[in-house]
C-alpha positions as CSV (number, residue, x, y, z in Angstrom):
1,X,-32.4,39.5,100.2
2,X,-35.0,41.0,102.5
3,X,-37.3,38.0,102.3
4,X,-34.4,35.7,103.1
5,X,-33.2,37.8,106.0
6,X,-36.8,37.8,107.5
7,X,-36.6,34.0,107.8
8,X,-33.7,34.4,110.3
9,X,-35.3,37.0,112.7
10,X,-34.8,35.8,116.3
11,X,-32.0,33.4,115.3
12,X,-28.3,33.6,115.9
13,X,-26.7,33.9,112.5
14,X,-23.5,34.4,110.6
15,X,-23.8,37.2,108.1
16,X,-21.3,37.5,105.3
17,X,-20.9,40.8,103.4
18,X,-19.0,42.0,100.3
19,X,-16.9,44.3,102.4
20,X,-15.8,41.6,104.8
21,X,-15.9,38.4,102.8
22,X,-13.1,36.7,104.6
23,X,-15.0,36.7,107.9
24,X,-18.5,37.3,109.0
25,X,-20.7,39.3,111.4
26,X,-22.1,37.1,114.2
27,X,-25.2,37.8,116.2
28,X,-29.0,37.5,116.6
29,X,-31.0,39.2,113.9
30,X,-33.6,41.2,115.7
31,X,-35.2,43.3,112.9
32,X,-35.2,43.5,109.1
33,X,-36.1,46.7,107.3
34,X,-36.4,47.6,103.6
35,X,-32.7,48.6,103.6
36,X,-31.0,46.8,106.5
37,X,-30.6,44.2,109.2
38,X,-30.4,45.0,112.9
39,X,-28.1,42.5,114.7
40,X,-27.6,42.1,118.4
41,X,-24.4,40.5,119.8
42,X,-23.3,40.6,123.5
43,X,-25.4,43.6,124.3
44,X,-24.2,45.6,121.3
45,X,-26.5,46.5,118.4
46,X,-25.3,46.8,114.8
47,X,-26.9,47.6,111.5
48,X,-25.9,46.1,108.2
49,X,-27.0,47.4,104.8
50,X,-28.9,44.7,102.8
51,X,-27.1,45.7,99.6
52,X,-23.8,44.5,101.1
53,X,-25.1,41.1,102.4
54,X,-24.1,38.2,100.2
55,X,-24.9,35.2,102.6
56,X,-26.8,34.5,105.8
57,X,-26.7,31.2,107.6
58,X,-28.0,30.1,111.0
59,X,-25.2,29.4,113.5
60,X,-24.4,25.7,113.3
61,X,-25.3,23.5,116.3
62,X,-24.3,20.1,117.5
63,X,-26.6,17.2,118.2
64,X,-27.3,18.5,121.7
65,X,-28.4,21.9,120.4
66,X,-25.3,23.8,121.6
67,X,-23.5,26.2,119.3
68,X,-20.5,24.8,117.5
69,X,-17.2,26.7,117.7
70,X,-16.8,28.8,114.6
71,X,-13.4,29.8,113.2
72,X,-13.2,32.1,110.2
């Protein structure tokens, strides 16, 4: 999972975890360590343990490059 997460550094992403599978953590991945991901969102910083991450995807964008609304 670390290698996958490193591909998303500097990008706004949706991070799904086993603890919160019905929704996701949203933000820009700023750093990936051996054990976790550091995420920044609206000036707040959050750390997520890599063992709990089940999926990472880049925030979807429309044809003009703007972020699409995300529900869920």
